[in-house]
LUMVEXRO-506165 format. One record per residue (C-alpha): residue number from 1; residue in one letter; x, y, z. Coordinates in pm, 1 decimal. Layout:
<rs>
+-----+------+----------+----------+----------+
: pos : code :     east :    north :       up :
+-----+------+----------+----------+----------+
: NUM :    A :        X :        Y :        Z :
...
+-----+------+----------+----------+----------+
</rs>
This chain:
<rs>
+-----+------+----------+----------+----------+
: pos : code :     east :    north :       up :
+-----+------+----------+----------+----------+
:   1 :    M :   1356.8 :  -1611.1 :    130.2 :
:   2 :    R :   1224.8 :  -1702.5 :    475.4 :
:   3 :    V :   1550.8 :  -1586.5 :    635.7 :
:   4 :    L :   1559.4 :  -1267.5 :    426.9 :
:   5 :    R :   1197.7 :  -1197.9 :    513.4 :
:   6 :    V :   1269.6 :  -1230.5 :    885.2 :
:   7 :    L :   1569.7 :   -999.7 :    848.8 :
:   8 :    L :   1357.9 :   -745.0 :    661.5 :
:   9 :    V :   1091.6 :   -752.7 :    933.4 :
:  10 :    L :   1352.6 :   -709.8 :   1206.9 :
:  11 :    L :   1521.3 :   -426.0 :   1018.6 :
:  12 :    A :   1188.0 :   -253.2 :    957.8 :
:  13 :    L :   1097.8 :   -292.2 :   1326.3 :
:  14 :    A :   1429.2 :   -134.5 :   1420.6 :
:  15 :    F :   1362.6 :    168.8 :   1200.0 :
:  16 :    C :   1003.4 :    196.8 :   1325.8 :
:  17 :    T :   1122.7 :    183.1 :   1686.0 :
:  18 :    Y :   1391.5 :    443.3 :   1621.0 :
:  19 :    S :   1145.1 :    683.4 :   1457.3 :
:  20 :    V :    909.0 :    656.6 :   1755.0 :
:  21 :    V :   1178.5 :    677.7 :   2023.0 :
:  22 :    D :   1339.6 :    972.6 :   1847.4 :
:  23 :    Q :   1014.8 :   1168.2 :   1891.3 :
:  24 :    W :    899.7 :   1003.6 :   2214.1 :
:  25 :    D :    826.6 :   1325.5 :   2405.1 :
:  26 :    A :    630.7 :   1474.1 :   2115.8 :
:  27 :    T :    444.7 :   1146.0 :   2064.4 :
:  28 :    T :    336.2 :   1111.9 :   2426.8 :
:  29 :    R :    228.7 :   1476.2 :   2432.1 :
:  30 :    A :     25.7 :   1424.9 :   2116.2 :
:  31 :    F :   -146.2 :   1118.6 :   2256.4 :
:  32 :    R :   -221.9 :   1291.9 :   2588.0 :
:  33 :    E :   -412.3 :   1563.8 :   2400.4 :
:  34 :    M :   -647.0 :   1310.7 :   2239.1 :
:  35 :    S :   -895.9 :   1063.8 :   2379.9 :
:  36 :    W :   -835.8 :    693.9 :   2344.8 :
:  37 :    A :  -1165.9 :    665.2 :   2157.2 :
:  38 :    T :  -1042.8 :    913.2 :   1896.1 :
:  39 :    L :   -708.2 :    737.1 :   1862.6 :
:  40 :    A :   -876.2 :    396.8 :   1829.9 :
:  41 :    G :  -1119.1 :    527.9 :   1568.0 :
:  42 :    S :   -842.3 :    692.7 :   1368.1 :
:  43 :    L :   -636.3 :    371.1 :   1384.3 :
:  44 :    A :   -932.2 :    161.2 :   1268.8 :
:  45 :    V :   -999.4 :    388.8 :    971.8 :
:  46 :    G :   -628.1 :    383.0 :    884.7 :
:  47 :    L :   -634.1 :      2.3 :    886.3 :
:  48 :    A :   -935.3 :     10.3 :    655.2 :
:  49 :    G :   -751.6 :    245.6 :    420.4 :
:  50 :    L :   -450.8 :     14.5 :    399.9 :
:  51 :    F :   -677.6 :   -283.9 :    335.2 :
:  52 :    T :   -858.5 :    -96.5 :     58.1 :
:  53 :    W :   -531.1 :    -10.2 :   -112.4 :
:  54 :    M :   -434.7 :   -376.3 :    -96.6 :
:  55 :    L :   -755.3 :   -456.0 :   -285.8 :
:  56 :    G :   -649.1 :   -209.6 :   -555.1 :
:  57 :    W :   -313.3 :   -384.1 :   -597.2 :
:  58 :    R :   -488.3 :   -723.9 :   -601.2 :
:  59 :    T :   -719.8 :   -597.2 :   -876.2 :
:  60 :    F :   -423.7 :   -495.5 :  -1092.3 :
:  61 :    L :   -253.6 :   -831.9 :  -1031.6 :
:  62 :    A :   -567.0 :  -1020.6 :  -1135.3 :
:  63 :    G :   -600.3 :   -800.5 :  -1442.5 :
:  64 :    L :   -248.7 :   -897.5 :  -1549.4 :
:  65 :    G :   -339.0 :  -1267.2 :  -1530.3 :
:  66 :    S :   -256.0 :  -1377.1 :  -1174.5 :
:  67 :    P :   -564.2 :  -1366.4 :   -951.3 :
:  68 :    L :   -490.9 :  -1431.2 :   -583.8 :
:  69 :    A :   -725.7 :  -1527.4 :   -305.2 :
:  70 :    L :   -777.6 :  -1261.5 :    -40.7 :
:  71 :    R :   -569.6 :  -1432.3 :    229.3 :
:  72 :    P :   -240.4 :  -1467.7 :     36.7 :
:  73 :    A :   -286.8 :  -1124.9 :   -123.1 :
:  74 :    F :   -325.1 :   -965.6 :    219.4 :
:  75 :    R :    -23.5 :  -1155.4 :    353.9 :
:  76 :    I :    202.9 :  -1053.8 :     65.4 :
:  77 :    S :     96.3 :   -690.4 :     80.1 :
:  78 :    A :    109.5 :   -655.4 :    459.6 :
:  79 :    I :    454.6 :   -806.3 :    505.8 :
:  80 :    S :    614.7 :   -643.9 :    202.1 :
:  81 :    Q :    492.9 :   -297.9 :    305.6 :
:  82 :    L :    729.2 :   -308.2 :    602.0 :
:  83 :    G :   1003.6 :   -258.7 :    344.0 :
:  84 :    K :    901.5 :    105.5 :    301.9 :
:  85 :    Y :   1044.5 :    180.7 :    647.6 :
:  86 :    V :   1391.4 :     72.3 :    533.9 :
:  87 :    P :   1586.9 :    348.9 :    355.8 :
:  88 :    G :   1547.2 :    319.8 :    -20.5 :
:  89 :    K :   1233.6 :    259.7 :   -225.1 :
:  90 :    V :   1302.3 :    -90.2 :   -356.6 :
:  91 :    W :   1263.8 :   -316.8 :    -54.5 :
:  92 :    A :    885.9 :   -332.4 :    -56.2 :
:  93 :    L :    886.0 :   -404.0 :   -431.0 :
:  94 :    V :   1151.4 :   -676.8 :   -411.8 :
:  95 :    T :    982.4 :   -845.0 :   -116.2 :
:  96 :    Q :    643.7 :   -836.4 :   -286.4 :
:  97 :    I :    783.0 :   -994.0 :   -603.4 :
:  98 :    E :    961.7 :  -1272.1 :   -416.5 :
:  99 :    M :    665.8 :  -1352.7 :   -191.6 :
: 100 :    A :    433.5 :  -1364.6 :   -491.9 :
: 101 :    R :    661.9 :  -1625.0 :   -650.7 :
: 102 :    E :    549.5 :  -1866.2 :   -380.0 :
: 103 :    H :    204.5 :  -1852.1 :   -540.5 :
: 104 :    K :    340.0 :  -1902.1 :   -892.4 :
: 105 :    V :    299.5 :  -1537.4 :   -988.1 :
: 106 :    P :    556.7 :  -1444.4 :  -1256.3 :
: 107 :    A :    790.8 :  -1163.5 :  -1160.1 :
: 108 :    E :    673.5 :   -955.4 :  -1457.3 :
: 109 :    R :    316.8 :   -949.9 :  -1325.8 :
: 110 :    S :    422.0 :   -869.4 :   -968.7 :
: 111 :    F :    645.6 :   -590.9 :  -1095.6 :
: 112 :    G :    372.8 :   -449.9 :  -1318.6 :
: 113 :    S :     95.1 :   -467.3 :  -1059.4 :
: 114 :    T :    306.8 :   -299.8 :   -792.4 :
: 115 :    L :    412.6 :    -16.4 :  -1022.5 :
: 116 :    L :     51.6 :     29.5 :  -1129.3 :
: 117 :    A :    -64.1 :     41.1 :   -766.6 :
: 118 :    V :    201.1 :    300.5 :   -679.6 :
: 119 :    A :    120.9 :    507.6 :   -988.4 :
: 120 :    S :   -253.1 :    499.7 :   -922.7 :
: 121 :    S :   -215.6 :    593.0 :   -554.4 :
: 122 :    T :     11.9 :    884.9 :   -647.4 :
: 123 :    A :   -207.5 :   1005.3 :   -934.6 :
: 124 :    C :   -528.6 :    971.9 :   -733.3 :
: 125 :    G :   -362.1 :   1139.5 :   -434.5 :
: 126 :    L :   -269.1 :   1439.0 :   -645.8 :
: 127 :    A :   -619.9 :   1443.5 :   -793.4 :
: 128 :    V :   -777.7 :   1438.9 :   -445.9 :
: 129 :    A :   -544.7 :   1716.8 :   -329.4 :
: 130 :    S :   -616.7 :   1920.9 :   -643.8 :
: 131 :    A :   -990.9 :   1884.6 :   -593.2 :
: 132 :    T :   -991.8 :   1980.6 :   -225.4 :
: 133 :    L :   -701.4 :   2211.7 :   -141.6 :
: 134 :    P :   -698.7 :   2499.7 :   -394.3 :
: 135 :    L :  -1035.3 :   2619.7 :   -260.9 :
: 136 :    T :   -966.9 :   2546.6 :    106.6 :
: 137 :    S :   -597.0 :   2613.5 :    171.8 :
: 138 :    A :   -405.5 :   2923.7 :     68.6 :
: 139 :    A :    -89.2 :   2771.3 :    218.2 :
: 140 :    A :   -114.2 :   2469.5 :    -13.5 :
: 141 :    R :   -171.6 :   2693.3 :   -315.5 :
: 142 :    E :    137.2 :   2900.3 :   -236.1 :
: 143 :    K :    384.0 :   2625.4 :   -140.9 :
: 144 :    Y :    274.4 :   2319.8 :   -340.2 :
: 145 :    W :    106.4 :   2473.2 :   -645.8 :
: 146 :    W :    354.2 :   2299.6 :   -876.0 :
: 147 :    L :    219.7 :   1955.8 :   -779.4 :
: 148 :    F :   -141.2 :   2022.5 :   -877.8 :
: 149 :    P :    -87.9 :   2039.2 :  -1257.7 :
: 150 :    L :     65.4 :   1691.5 :  -1242.8 :
: 151 :    A :   -266.0 :   1534.7 :  -1139.8 :
: 152 :    P :   -438.5 :   1527.9 :  -1483.3 :
: 153 :    V :   -114.4 :   1421.1 :  -1651.2 :
: 154 :    M :    -68.4 :   1125.1 :  -1415.8 :
: 155 :    L :   -433.7 :   1024.6 :  -1437.3 :
: 156 :    A :   -412.3 :   1025.0 :  -1817.5 :
: 157 :    A :    -95.7 :    813.3 :  -1794.6 :
: 158 :    L :   -301.2 :    536.5 :  -1628.9 :
: 159 :    H :   -472.6 :    464.9 :  -1962.2 :
: 160 :    P :   -412.1 :     96.6 :  -2049.9 :
: 161 :    K :   -233.8 :    173.0 :  -2378.8 :
: 162 :    I :     15.2 :    405.2 :  -2207.7 :
: 163 :    V :     55.6 :    168.3 :  -1912.9 :
: 164 :    T :    122.1 :   -131.3 :  -2138.8 :
: 165 :    W :    381.7 :     56.0 :  -2342.9 :
: 166 :    C :    559.9 :    184.5 :  -2031.0 :
: 167 :    L :    566.9 :   -153.4 :  -1855.4 :
: 168 :    D :    685.5 :   -341.3 :  -2164.8 :
: 169 :    T :    958.5 :    -80.9 :  -2217.1 :
: 170 :    M :   1076.9 :   -112.4 :  -1856.0 :
: 171 :    L :   1070.4 :   -492.1 :  -1872.3 :
: 172 :    R :   1269.3 :   -484.5 :  -2196.1 :
: 173 :    L :   1530.7 :   -259.1 :  -2034.0 :
: 174 :    I :   1582.0 :   -506.6 :  -1749.2 :
: 175 :    R :   1580.8 :   -794.5 :  -1998.0 :
: 176 :    R :   1257.0 :   -952.7 :  -1888.0 :
: 177 :    P :    981.3 :  -1083.4 :  -2117.7 :
: 178 :    P :    686.1 :   -850.4 :  -2186.4 :
: 179 :    L :    348.6 :   -889.6 :  -2019.4 :
: 180 :    E :    137.2 :  -1172.5 :  -2157.6 :
: 181 :    Q :   -177.9 :   -958.7 :  -2147.4 :
: 182 :    P :   -232.6 :   -586.1 :  -2097.7 :
: 183 :    V :   -441.1 :   -451.6 :  -1814.6 :
: 184 :    S :   -788.0 :   -354.6 :  -1934.6 :
: 185 :    L :   -970.5 :    -25.8 :  -1886.9 :
: 186 :    G :  -1228.5 :   -196.1 :  -1664.7 :
: 187 :    V :   -959.7 :   -334.6 :  -1435.4 :
: 188 :    T :   -791.4 :      6.5 :  -1418.6 :
: 189 :    L :  -1118.3 :    178.2 :  -1324.9 :
: 190 :    R :  -1192.9 :    -77.0 :  -1050.0 :
: 191 :    A :   -844.2 :    -42.1 :   -906.0 :
: 192 :    V :   -867.8 :    337.4 :   -918.9 :
: 193 :    G :  -1201.8 :    312.3 :   -739.4 :
: 194 :    W :  -1042.5 :    116.0 :   -454.0 :
: 195 :    T :   -757.5 :    367.8 :   -442.9 :
: 196 :    V :   -987.7 :    669.3 :   -421.1 :
: 197 :    L :  -1188.2 :    498.4 :   -146.9 :
: 198 :    G :   -860.4 :    449.1 :     38.5 :
: 199 :    W :   -787.6 :    821.0 :     12.2 :
: 200 :    V :  -1130.8 :    899.6 :    155.7 :
: 201 :    L :  -1061.3 :    669.5 :    451.3 :
: 202 :    F :   -722.1 :    829.2 :    514.4 :
: 203 :    G :   -896.8 :   1164.9 :    500.3 :
: 204 :    V :  -1136.0 :   1051.1 :    775.0 :
: 205 :    H :   -833.1 :    929.0 :    972.4 :
: 206 :    T :   -676.7 :   1276.8 :    952.5 :
: 207 :    W :  -1005.8 :   1458.9 :   1014.4 :
: 208 :    L :  -1065.2 :   1269.9 :   1341.1 :
: 209 :    L :   -722.9 :   1378.7 :   1466.8 :
: 210 :    C :   -787.6 :   1739.3 :   1363.6 :
: 211 :    V :  -1120.7 :   1747.1 :   1548.5 :
: 212 :    A :   -953.0 :   1602.5 :   1858.1 :
: 213 :    V :   -713.3 :   1899.5 :   1880.0 :
: 214 :    G :   -976.1 :   2167.8 :   1832.3 :
: 215 :    G :  -1034.3 :   2185.9 :   1459.5 :
: 216 :    D :  -1383.4 :   2261.9 :   1330.7 :
: 217 :    G :  -1568.8 :   2400.6 :   1031.7 :
: 218 :    A :  -1769.6 :   2255.0 :    746.0 :
: 219 :    G :  -1467.5 :   2247.1 :    515.5 :
: 220 :    L :  -1236.5 :   2065.1 :    757.2 :
: 221 :    P :  -1309.9 :   1710.6 :    625.2 :
: 222 :    F :  -1215.0 :   1818.5 :    271.0 :
: 223 :    L :   -908.6 :   2006.6 :    391.4 :
: 224 :    A :   -792.9 :   1711.9 :    604.6 :
: 225 :    T :   -834.8 :   1469.5 :    314.0 :
: 226 :    G :   -645.9 :   1690.6 :     71.9 :
: 227 :    A :   -377.2 :   1767.8 :    328.7 :
: 228 :    Y :   -302.1 :   1401.5 :    389.9 :
: 229 :    A :   -306.4 :   1319.2 :     17.8 :
: 230 :    L :    -65.5 :   1602.5 :    -58.3 :
: 231 :    A :    158.0 :   1508.6 :    235.9 :
: 232 :    F :    170.3 :   1143.8 :    127.2 :
: 233 :    V :    271.3 :   1233.3 :   -228.4 :
: 234 :    A :    534.2 :   1477.5 :   -100.6 :
: 235 :    G :    676.3 :   1208.5 :    126.5 :
: 236 :    F :    680.9 :    957.3 :   -157.3 :
: 237 :    L :    881.1 :   1193.2 :   -377.6 :
: 238 :    V :   1157.0 :   1217.5 :   -113.3 :
: 239 :    F :   1344.5 :    900.1 :   -205.5 :
: 240 :    I :   1599.3 :    901.4 :     75.5 :
: 241 :    A :   1344.6 :    921.7 :    357.6 :
: 242 :    P :   1207.0 :    581.4 :    466.0 :
: 243 :    G :    828.7 :    597.2 :    455.4 :
: 244 :    G :    845.0 :    966.8 :    370.4 :
: 245 :    I :    944.2 :   1052.9 :    727.8 :
: 246 :    G :    992.4 :   1426.4 :    770.5 :
: 247 :    A :    859.9 :   1536.7 :    432.6 :
: 248 :    R :    510.4 :   1405.2 :    500.8 :
: 249 :    E :    491.1 :   1570.7 :    841.9 :
: 250 :    A :    624.2 :   1899.3 :    702.8 :
: 251 :    A :    362.0 :   1913.9 :    425.7 :
: 252 :    L :     81.0 :   1817.4 :    662.5 :
: 253 :    T :    186.4 :   2085.5 :    909.3 :
: 254 :    V :    204.2 :   2357.1 :    642.0 :
: 255 :    V :   -147.7 :   2287.6 :    515.4 :
: 256 :    L :   -310.4 :   2245.9 :    859.2 :
: 257 :    T :   -142.2 :   2540.2 :   1037.6 :
: 258 :    P :   -391.4 :   2809.6 :    923.4 :
: 259 :    V :   -697.5 :   2610.4 :   1038.4 :
: 260 :    L :   -583.4 :   2452.5 :   1367.7 :
: 261 :    P :   -479.9 :   2604.2 :   1701.7 :
: 262 :    A :   -113.2 :   2686.9 :   1754.9 :
: 263 :    G :     98.0 :   2371.7 :   1787.8 :
: 264 :    A :   -190.6 :   2141.8 :   1692.1 :
: 265 :    P :    -75.6 :   2063.4 :   1332.8 :
: 266 :    V :    247.2 :   1909.7 :   1463.2 :
: 267 :    V :     45.1 :   1701.0 :   1708.6 :
: 268 :    V :   -177.4 :   1574.4 :   1426.1 :
: 269 :    A :    119.9 :   1495.9 :   1201.5 :
: 270 :    I :    301.0 :   1298.5 :   1472.0 :
: 271 :    A :    -11.3 :   1114.0 :   1585.3 :
: 272 :    S :    -94.6 :   1020.4 :   1225.0 :
: 273 :    R :    256.7 :    890.0 :   1164.0 :
: 274 :    V :    258.0 :    677.7 :   1481.0 :
: 275 :    L :    -93.8 :    538.9 :   1428.5 :
: 276 :    L :    -28.2 :    439.7 :   1067.2 :
: 277 :    T :    301.8 :    281.5 :   1168.8 :
: 278 :    I :    110.7 :     78.4 :   1428.2 :
: 279 :    A :   -142.1 :    -10.9 :   1156.8 :
: 280 :    D :    135.8 :   -143.5 :    931.5 :
: 281 :    L :    278.2 :   -347.8 :   1219.0 :
: 282 :    L :    -64.4 :   -488.8 :   1309.4 :
: 283 :    N :   -123.3 :   -587.2 :    946.9 :
: 284 :    A :    215.4 :   -757.3 :    925.7 :
: 285 :    G :    157.3 :   -940.0 :   1253.6 :
: 286 :    A :   -184.5 :  -1060.2 :   1139.7 :
: 287 :    A :    -37.6 :  -1172.3 :    807.1 :
: 288 :    L :    232.4 :  -1374.7 :    980.7 :
: 289 :    L :    -26.3 :  -1540.9 :   1203.8 :
: 290 :    L :   -251.1 :  -1624.5 :    908.8 :
: 291 :    G :     22.4 :  -1812.7 :    726.8 :
: 292 :    R :     59.3 :  -1839.0 :    353.7 :
: 293 :    G :   -270.0 :  -2004.6 :    270.6 :
: 294 :    P :   -376.4 :  -2131.1 :    -71.2 :
: 295 :    G :   -377.1 :  -1889.7 :   -361.8 :
: 296 :    H :   -541.0 :  -1900.7 :   -698.9 :
: 297 :    P :   -313.8 :  -2050.8 :   -964.0 :
: 298 :    A :   -155.4 :  -1822.2 :  -1219.5 :
: 299 :    A :   -301.7 :  -1804.8 :  -1566.7 :
: 300 :    R :    -33.8 :  -2038.5 :  -1698.5 :
: 301 :    P :    -38.8 :  -2364.1 :  -1502.1 :
: 302 :    P :    293.7 :  -2484.7 :  -1363.1 :
: 303 :    E :    480.5 :  -2756.9 :  -1541.9 :
: 304 :    P :    421.1 :  -3098.5 :  -1383.2 :
: 305 :    S :    713.1 :  -3248.1 :  -1195.3 :
: 306 :    E :    899.5 :  -3540.8 :  -1339.9 :
: 307 :    P :    854.4 :  -3880.6 :  -1174.3 :
: 308 :    G :   1105.9 :  -3940.0 :   -902.2 :
: 309 :    E :   1119.8 :  -3573.8 :   -796.2 :
: 310 :    P :    899.6 :  -3560.1 :   -485.5 :
: 311 :    G :    837.3 :  -3230.1 :   -314.6 :
: 312 :    L :    854.9 :  -3014.1 :   -627.9 :
: 313 :    P :    572.0 :  -2765.1 :   -684.9 :
: 314 :    G :    300.1 :  -2900.2 :   -907.8 :
: 315 :    Q :    259.7 :  -3240.9 :   -738.4 :
: 316 :    P :   -107.4 :  -3295.4 :   -654.0 :
: 317 :    G :   -162.2 :  -3337.0 :   -284.6 :
: 318 :    E :    165.4 :  -3179.4 :   -180.0 :
: 319 :    P :    136.6 :  -2922.9 :    100.7 :
: 320 :    G :    133.0 :  -2570.2 :    -36.8 :
: 321 :    N :    -36.9 :  -2657.1 :   -365.6 :
: 322 :    E :   -400.9 :  -2672.3 :   -462.4 :
: 323 :    P :   -512.0 :  -3000.2 :   -616.9 :
: 324 :    A :   -595.4 :  -3013.7 :   -981.7 :
: 325 :    P :   -961.1 :  -2958.5 :  -1072.9 :
: 326 :    E :   -990.3 :  -3322.0 :  -1188.5 :
: 327 :    A :   -883.7 :  -3438.9 :   -844.2 :
: 328 :    L :  -1152.4 :  -3226.7 :   -682.2 :
: 329 :    V :  -1416.4 :  -3376.0 :   -912.8 :
: 330 :    R :  -1311.8 :  -3727.8 :   -818.0 :
: 331 :    G :  -1343.0 :  -3634.1 :   -449.2 :
: 332 :    T :   -975.6 :  -3620.4 :   -365.6 :
: 333 :    P :   -953.0 :  -3426.0 :    -38.6 :
: 334 :    Q :   -774.1 :  -3092.8 :    -59.0 :
: 335 :    T :   -470.2 :  -3062.1 :    161.1 :
: 336 :    K :   -427.4 :  -2762.5 :    385.4 :
: 337 :    E :   -108.9 :  -2569.1 :    408.4 :
: 338 :    G :     52.2 :  -2493.9 :    739.8 :
: 339 :    P :    188.2 :  -2154.9 :    837.6 :
+-----+------+----------+----------+----------+
</rs>
């Protein structure tokens, strides 16, 4: 897995580099039209949005029975998200499942929490777009009207009973055991809260870029938030485009064109893409520097190793494992795990 992870990171870096180099002239022009303070602020808010979404995924994972400490949860999420830049939609999911195994998280829970996080971000994105764009953007109403009715349907589908039935059905189809415990309504609401907060932060990220190219008006923050949410969902629905490249920029440009100066929507779309790509790379770099770190054990404790099998997970005191609670009571020092 370490070798595959390195290969995934290198492949994702190659695609990120290609996407930037392919639009180098447009990117440099976009950055020249904005101040460094604006770019730094938009990048910082984008990083906060990504972190908030990670908290939503972590909430779902804990609700399914595998709570993780913040450090390993951030590391798993940050590194696996590089997989979205590789063509296809499965690389981030596969990487997340395999990295979570290192913290004794069953594949069924990783699979379920990731699908729930994706479903909630899509449903909440459509809800945010539906609440902000119909009253502020005629272009969005005309071109993307068919997406808005999906918002209440997808939000209703996040109900725990529907979610449990869907996940158990999918797990049965791939011949995996069902979930040990369903996600509760309280967990779902907390995760949705983190997701909506993430959308607000991404809206601020887009709004700062719009202001930097001459946008103004009291409704611009709402329009920018809805425009990015709609663009993200549109990019997600285009399966063949890594990271929604092309589709996201097209949707963002369509919605912003009536309210920004000529040529400015393209500048905003390109700057947003580059800044959020940098944010993903910074997160992945920070995660690699942090190392794996200790995680909370899964709900079902691992089976103890048989005598004579040193180095297997479950041995108290071995690097990479937390000591048993009894050992902590007796004062046994906790070992620290290296990177």
